[in-house]
C-alpha positions as CSV (number, residue, x, y, z in Angstrom):
1,M,0.0,0.0,-0.3
2,K,0.9,3.4,-0.9
3,I,-1.6,5.8,0.6
4,C,-1.8,9.2,-0.9
5,G,-3.9,12.2,0.6
6,I,-5.6,14.9,-2.0
7,V,-7.1,18.2,-0.6
8,A,-9.8,19.8,-2.5
9,E,-13.5,20.6,-2.8
10,Y,-14.8,18.8,-5.9
11,N,-16.9,21.7,-7.0
12,P,-17.6,20.2,-8.8
13,F,-15.5,17.2,-9.8
14,H,-14.1,17.5,-13.5
15,N,-11.7,16.3,-15.7
16,G,-8.9,18.3,-14.0
17,H,-9.7,16.5,-11.0
18,K,-9.9,12.9,-12.7
19,Y,-6.4,13.9,-14.5
20,H,-4.9,14.7,-11.1
21,I,-5.5,11.3,-9.5
22,E,-4.5,9.3,-12.5
23,K,-1.5,11.4,-12.9
24,T,-0.7,10.7,-9.0
25,K,-0.9,6.5,-9.1
26,E,1.0,6.9,-12.7
27,L,4.1,9.2,-11.7
28,Y,4.1,8.6,-7.7
29,G,2.7,4.9,-7.5
30,A,0.1,5.8,-4.8
31,T,-2.3,2.7,-4.8
32,H,-4.9,4.4,-2.4
33,I,-6.2,7.6,-2.5
34,V,-7.8,9.7,0.7
35,A,-9.3,13.0,0.0
36,I,-9.9,16.1,2.7
37,M,-13.0,17.4,1.0
38,S,-14.4,20.7,2.4
39,G,-18.3,20.0,3.0
40,N,-21.7,22.4,2.2
41,F,-19.9,25.8,1.9
42,T,-16.1,26.6,0.4
43,Q,-13.5,28.3,0.5
44,R,-14.6,31.2,-2.1
45,G,-16.8,31.9,1.0
46,D,-20.0,30.5,-1.5
47,T,-22.3,27.2,-1.4
48,A,-20.9,24.3,-2.5
49,V,-22.8,23.5,-5.9
50,F,-24.0,20.1,-4.8
51,D,-23.9,18.9,-1.4
52,K,-21.0,17.1,-0.2
53,F,-22.8,13.5,-0.2
54,R,-23.2,13.4,-3.8
55,R,-19.9,15.5,-4.6
56,T,-18.6,12.4,-2.0
57,E,-20.4,10.1,-4.7
58,T,-18.7,11.4,-7.8
59,A,-15.0,11.2,-6.3
60,L,-15.4,7.4,-5.3
61,A,-16.8,6.8,-8.8
62,N,-13.6,8.4,-10.3
63,G,-10.4,7.2,-8.3
64,V,-10.7,8.6,-4.2
65,D,-11.0,5.5,-2.4
66,L,-11.8,7.4,1.3
67,V,-13.5,10.7,1.8
68,I,-12.7,12.6,5.1
69,E,-14.9,16.0,5.6
70,L,-12.9,19.2,6.0
71,P,-14.8,20.7,9.3
72,V,-16.4,24.0,8.2
73,A,-14.7,26.3,10.0
74,Y,-11.9,25.5,8.2
75,A,-13.5,25.3,5.0
76,L,-14.5,28.8,5.2
77,A,-11.2,30.1,6.7
78,S,-8.3,31.6,4.9
79,A,-5.8,29.5,2.7
80,E,-3.2,29.0,5.4
81,Q,-5.9,28.2,8.2
82,F,-7.4,25.8,5.1
83,A,-4.0,24.2,4.6
84,F,-3.7,23.9,8.1
85,G,-6.7,22.1,9.1
86,A,-6.3,19.4,6.3
87,V,-2.9,18.7,6.6
88,S,-3.6,17.6,10.1
89,L,-6.2,15.5,9.8
90,L,-4.4,13.5,7.2
91,N,-1.2,13.2,9.5
92,A,-3.7,12.5,12.6
93,L,-4.6,9.4,10.3
94,G,-0.8,8.1,10.8
95,C,-0.7,5.9,7.0
96,V,-0.4,8.4,4.6
97,E,2.5,8.5,2.9
98,M,2.1,11.5,0.7
99,I,0.1,14.6,0.1
100,S,-0.3,15.4,-4.1
101,F,-1.4,18.9,-5.1
102,G,-2.1,20.8,-8.4
103,S,0.1,23.1,-9.0
104,E,0.8,26.2,-12.6
105,C,4.7,25.6,-12.0
106,G,4.7,21.2,-11.5
107,D,7.9,22.1,-9.4
108,V,8.3,20.9,-6.0
109,S,11.5,22.2,-4.9
110,L,10.7,25.7,-5.8
111,L,7.5,25.4,-4.0
112,E,9.6,24.5,-0.9
113,E,11.6,27.6,-1.9
114,T,8.4,29.6,-1.9
115,A,7.2,28.5,1.3
116,G,10.3,29.2,3.0
117,A,10.5,32.6,1.6
118,V,6.6,33.1,2.8
119,L,7.7,32.6,6.1
120,F,10.9,35.2,6.0
121,A,8.6,38.0,4.1
122,Q,5.8,37.1,6.9
123,Q,8.0,38.3,9.6
124,S,9.7,41.3,8.0
125,D,9.5,44.6,8.5
126,E,8.7,45.3,5.2
127,F,6.0,43.2,5.2
128,F,4.4,45.0,8.5
129,M,5.4,48.2,7.0
130,H,2.8,47.5,3.8
131,M,-0.1,46.1,6.1
132,K,0.4,49.2,8.3
133,S,0.0,51.3,5.0
134,G,-3.3,49.7,4.1
135,D,-2.6,46.7,1.6
136,N,-4.4,43.2,1.8
137,Y,-2.1,40.5,2.9
138,P,-1.7,39.2,-0.5
139,V,-0.5,42.5,-1.9
140,A,2.1,43.2,1.2
141,L,3.6,39.5,0.8
142,Q,3.9,40.0,-2.6
143,K,5.9,43.4,-2.6
144,T,8.4,42.0,0.2
145,I,8.7,39.1,-1.8
146,E,9.1,41.3,-5.0
147,K,12.0,42.9,-2.9
148,F,13.8,40.0,-1.5
149,Y,13.5,37.4,-3.6
150,E,14.2,36.5,-7.6
151,E,11.7,36.4,-10.3
152,D,11.2,32.5,-10.0
153,I,9.7,32.8,-6.7
154,I,7.9,35.9,-7.6
155,D,6.2,34.2,-10.2
156,A,5.7,30.9,-8.3
157,L,3.8,33.0,-5.7
158,T,1.4,34.8,-8.1
159,A,-0.4,31.3,-9.3
160,P,-3.4,30.3,-7.1
161,N,-2.6,26.4,-7.3
162,N,0.9,27.3,-6.6
163,T,0.2,29.7,-3.4
164,L,-2.2,27.0,-1.8
165,A,0.3,24.6,-2.4
166,V,3.1,26.5,-0.4
167,E,0.2,26.5,2.3
168,Y,0.3,22.9,2.6
169,L,4.5,23.0,2.5
170,K,4.2,25.4,5.3
171,A,1.5,23.1,7.2
172,I,3.7,20.0,6.7
173,S,6.7,22.0,8.5
174,E,4.8,22.9,11.0
175,Y,3.6,20.0,12.1
176,G,7.0,18.2,11.2
177,S,4.9,15.7,9.6
178,A,6.8,12.9,7.5
179,I,4.4,12.8,5.0
180,K,6.1,13.6,1.3
181,P,4.8,16.4,-1.0
182,V,4.5,15.5,-4.5
183,T,2.5,17.7,-7.5
184,I,1.0,17.6,-10.4
185,K,1.4,20.3,-13.1
186,R,-2.1,22.0,-13.5
187,V,-3.3,21.2,-17.4
188,G,-6.0,22.5,-19.9
189,T,-7.2,25.8,-18.3
190,E,-6.4,28.2,-15.7
191,H,-7.6,28.6,-12.1
192,D,-11.1,30.6,-12.6
193,S,-10.5,30.6,-16.1
194,G,-13.7,31.6,-18.4
195,K,-12.4,29.7,-21.1
196,T,-12.3,26.2,-22.2
197,S,-9.3,23.8,-23.5
198,G,-10.4,20.4,-25.2
199,N,-13.0,18.7,-22.5
200,Y,-10.8,20.9,-19.5
201,A,-12.7,23.9,-17.5
202,S,-12.3,25.7,-14.4
203,A,-14.5,24.6,-11.4
204,S,-16.0,28.4,-11.6
205,H,-16.3,28.3,-15.3
206,I,-18.2,24.8,-15.1
207,R,-20.1,26.2,-11.6
208,K,-21.6,29.2,-13.9
209,G,-22.8,27.0,-16.7
210,I,-24.8,24.7,-14.2
211,L,-26.3,27.6,-12.6
212,A,-27.2,29.2,-15.9
213,G,-28.5,25.8,-16.9
214,E,-26.2,24.9,-19.4
215,D,-24.6,21.3,-20.7
216,M,-21.4,21.0,-18.8
217,S,-21.1,17.5,-19.4
218,A,-17.9,17.5,-21.8
219,F,-15.5,18.8,-18.5
220,V,-16.7,16.3,-16.0
221,P,-17.1,12.8,-15.7
222,S,-20.5,12.6,-14.6
223,L,-23.0,14.8,-12.8
224,P,-24.6,14.0,-10.0
225,E,-28.1,13.4,-10.0
226,S,-29.4,16.0,-8.0
227,D,-30.7,19.7,-7.9
228,H,-28.5,22.2,-7.2
229,A,-27.3,25.1,-4.7
230,D,-27.0,28.3,-5.3
231,V,-26.1,31.1,-2.7
232,R,-28.3,33.5,-4.3
233,N,-31.3,31.6,-2.2
234,L,-29.4,32.6,0.6
235,E,-29.6,36.4,0.2
236,T,-32.4,36.6,2.9
237,A,-31.3,34.9,5.1
238,I,-27.8,36.0,5.2
239,L,-28.8,39.6,5.7
240,A,-31.4,38.8,8.4
241,K,-29.1,37.1,10.2
242,L,-26.6,40.1,10.3
243,R,-29.2,42.8,10.8
244,T,-29.6,41.1,14.3
245,M,-26.0,40.9,15.2
246,T,-24.3,43.8,17.3
247,P,-20.8,44.7,16.2
248,D,-19.6,42.9,19.6
249,E,-21.1,39.9,18.0
250,L,-19.8,40.5,14.5
251,E,-16.4,40.7,15.8
252,K,-16.1,37.4,17.2
253,A,-15.5,35.6,13.8
254,P,-12.4,34.5,12.0
255,N,-10.1,37.3,10.3
256,V,-12.3,40.4,11.2
257,I,-9.8,43.0,12.4
258,T,-10.9,45.6,14.9
259,G,-13.1,48.0,12.9
260,L,-14.4,45.7,10.1
261,E,-17.0,44.7,12.3
262,N,-18.4,48.1,12.3
263,R,-18.6,48.0,8.4
264,I,-20.6,44.7,8.4
265,Y,-23.3,46.6,11.1
266,K,-23.6,49.3,8.8
267,A,-23.6,47.5,5.6
268,A,-25.9,45.2,6.2
269,R,-28.7,47.6,7.8
270,V,-28.4,49.2,4.1
271,S,-27.5,46.1,1.5
272,T,-30.7,44.6,0.0
273,N,-28.5,41.5,-1.9
274,L,-24.9,40.2,-1.1
275,A,-23.4,41.9,-4.1
276,E,-24.6,45.1,-2.3
277,L,-23.3,43.7,0.9
278,Y,-19.7,43.0,-0.3
279,M,-18.9,45.8,-1.9
280,L,-20.0,48.0,1.0
281,I,-17.8,45.9,3.3
282,K,-14.9,46.0,0.9
283,T,-11.9,48.1,1.5
284,K,-8.3,48.1,0.2
285,R,-7.3,45.6,3.0
286,Y,-9.6,42.9,2.5
287,T,-9.8,40.6,-0.5
288,M,-13.1,39.9,-1.8
289,S,-12.9,36.3,-0.9
290,R,-11.9,37.3,2.7
291,I,-15.1,39.1,2.6
292,R,-17.2,36.3,1.2
293,R,-15.5,34.2,4.0
294,I,-16.1,36.7,6.5
295,V,-19.7,37.0,5.8
296,M,-20.8,33.4,5.9
297,A,-18.8,32.6,9.1
298,E,-21.0,35.2,10.3
299,F,-24.0,33.8,9.0
300,I,-23.3,30.4,10.3
301,G,-21.7,31.7,13.6
302,I,-18.1,30.6,13.6
303,R,-16.0,32.4,16.3
304,K,-11.8,33.0,16.1
305,S,-12.1,30.1,18.8
306,D,-13.0,27.6,16.8
307,I,-9.8,27.2,14.5
308,K,-7.5,28.5,16.6
309,N,-6.7,24.5,17.2
310,A,-6.5,21.6,14.5
311,P,-9.8,19.6,13.9
312,P,-10.9,17.5,16.9
313,Y,-12.3,14.3,14.8
314,V,-12.5,12.5,11.8
315,R,-15.2,12.3,9.9
316,I,-15.7,9.8,6.7
317,L,-18.1,10.5,4.2
318,G,-17.5,7.7,2.3
319,M,-15.3,4.9,1.0
320,N,-15.2,1.9,-0.9
321,A,-13.3,-1.3,-0.3
322,K,-9.8,0.1,-0.7
323,G,-11.1,2.5,1.6
324,R,-11.7,0.2,4.5
325,E,-8.0,-0.9,3.6
326,I,-7.0,2.7,4.3
327,L,-8.7,2.0,7.5
328,S,-7.3,-0.9,8.8
329,A,-4.3,0.7,8.2
330,A,-4.5,3.8,9.7
331,Q,-3.0,4.6,13.3
332,C,-5.5,7.7,14.0
333,K,-4.6,9.9,16.5
334,L,-8.5,11.6,16.4
335,P,-11.9,10.0,17.4
336,M,-12.4,8.9,13.8
337,D,-16.9,7.8,12.7
338,T,-19.1,8.3,9.8
339,S,-21.5,9.4,12.5
340,L,-21.5,13.2,13.3
341,K,-23.4,12.4,16.6
342,A,-20.9,9.6,17.7
343,L,-18.2,12.2,17.2
344,S,-19.7,15.2,18.7
345,E,-19.9,13.0,21.8
346,S,-15.9,12.5,22.1
347,C,-15.1,15.9,23.9
348,D,-16.1,19.5,24.3
349,K,-13.9,20.9,21.1
350,A,-16.1,17.9,19.0
351,R,-19.8,19.2,20.1
352,R,-18.5,22.8,18.9
353,A,-17.6,21.2,15.8
354,A,-20.4,19.2,15.2
355,Y,-22.8,22.0,16.3
356,L,-21.3,24.0,13.5
357,E,-21.2,21.6,10.9
358,E,-25.3,20.7,12.1
359,T,-25.9,24.5,11.4
360,A,-24.0,24.8,8.2
361,G,-26.2,21.8,6.9
362,D,-29.5,23.3,8.0
363,L,-28.6,26.5,6.5
364,Y,-27.2,25.1,3.5
365,A,-30.5,23.4,2.8
366,L,-32.4,26.5,2.4
367,A,-29.6,27.0,-0.5
368,F,-31.9,25.0,-3.0
369,D,-35.0,25.7,-5.1
370,K,-36.8,23.0,-3.4
371,K,-36.3,23.7,0.3
372,R,-34.6,20.5,2.2
373,V,-35.6,19.7,5.5
374,C,-33.4,20.1,9.0
375,G,-31.0,17.3,10.3
376,L,-29.7,15.8,7.2
377,D,-26.1,15.9,8.5
378,Y,-27.3,13.6,11.1
379,T,-29.8,11.6,8.9
380,T,-27.9,11.5,5.7
381,K,-26.0,7.9,5.3
382,P,-22.3,7.6,4.2
383,I,-21.4,6.8,0.9
384,I,-20.5,3.4,0.9
385,I,-19.4,1.7,-2.2
386,G,-18.4,-2.0,-3.0
C-alpha cells in the first residue's frame, strides 16, 4: 500500500480532478487515495454547487477511495488555515505517505523554496510596513517577496494553485510531518478561467454553467443526479442574520480585524442583496474572497476560537473497498467515525465542531430551489461503495 492524500473541494468534480488522481497514481505509485474535502460551504465563501454526499459519491466513482470532511470552520478559512486543518487530518490518520496537489509550476523544490520565502517575508519589517499602510495580505506579501527574491519565486507566488501548495508545505513543516509532498502540473485552463481547453474547464466556469442551466457534461466525468444549491437563495437569510447582530458579536468571527465589524454592521442595514453587501464592506485591506468568507462565517456562527486548534475528529463521508483498507492501516490519533452524533460526544471541542457542521447543513438546505429539511447531517447515510 502507498497511501496518498489529496485536499480538494470537488466543486464540482471535473476532468482536471480525474487527471490529477490518475497522474498521482502513475507518477508516484499511489495505490490508495484519501481526499480531505470541504463540506457544503467552500473556501471562496460560497455554497457548494452540489451537497457533500453527492460530491463524495462522484469522487469515489472516479479514483478516490476514502473521503473525509474538512470541518466547516476550516473550509471557510484563509488559505493558511484551510491548509492547516486539512494537513492536520491527513497527519492524524498515521498512514498517509504522500500529499499530492496541483500546481502551475509542477516543481516541488521551487514550491518548498517559495514556502521558505513566505515564512521569512511574514516576519519581516517590510511586510508589516505594507500591512500598516493599508495593503491587504496578498499584496503586502507580494511586495515583500518582490523586494527580496528572484523572478522564479515571485512568479510562483502569483499563481493560485501554487499559493495553496505553499500553504500545504508550510503546514507539513509546522507539524514536523513525515508526509512527502508531490505535485502534478495543472493542465487545460487556468484557475478561475472563463475559457475552455478541449474537455477541460475551471471549476468556476463549470459552476457558472450549471447555475445558468447550461450543459457542462463535456468537462466532467459525471454530474450528480441532484438539484444544485445557489447562494443567492440565501441572500435574505444572510442579511436577516447580520441585521440582528451587534458589532461586538460580529467582531468574534475569524479574520475580522478591529473596525471591520462596524463596516459589516452598517452595510447589513442598508444592503438589499449580497453583491451590494460585499461591495459596501470591501476595503483595500480585505480581498473580496476574504469578505465573502467572513460573511459566511458570521451567518453560520463561526468564531475565532473555532480555528485556534486542529480539527478534533475525523468524519468519514464515504469509502469503497480500498478505503476500508486505508482505515485498517490507519493509526488515527483522533476519534474517527461516519456518525457526526458519535463524534460530537467525544469531547467539548468535538461537540462544538459538530454543532457548527449541523448548523451549516441546516442553512445550506435553504440554498436549493426546493428547500430541504433540517438534520440531514445526522440522517444522511455515508456513501459506501463495494
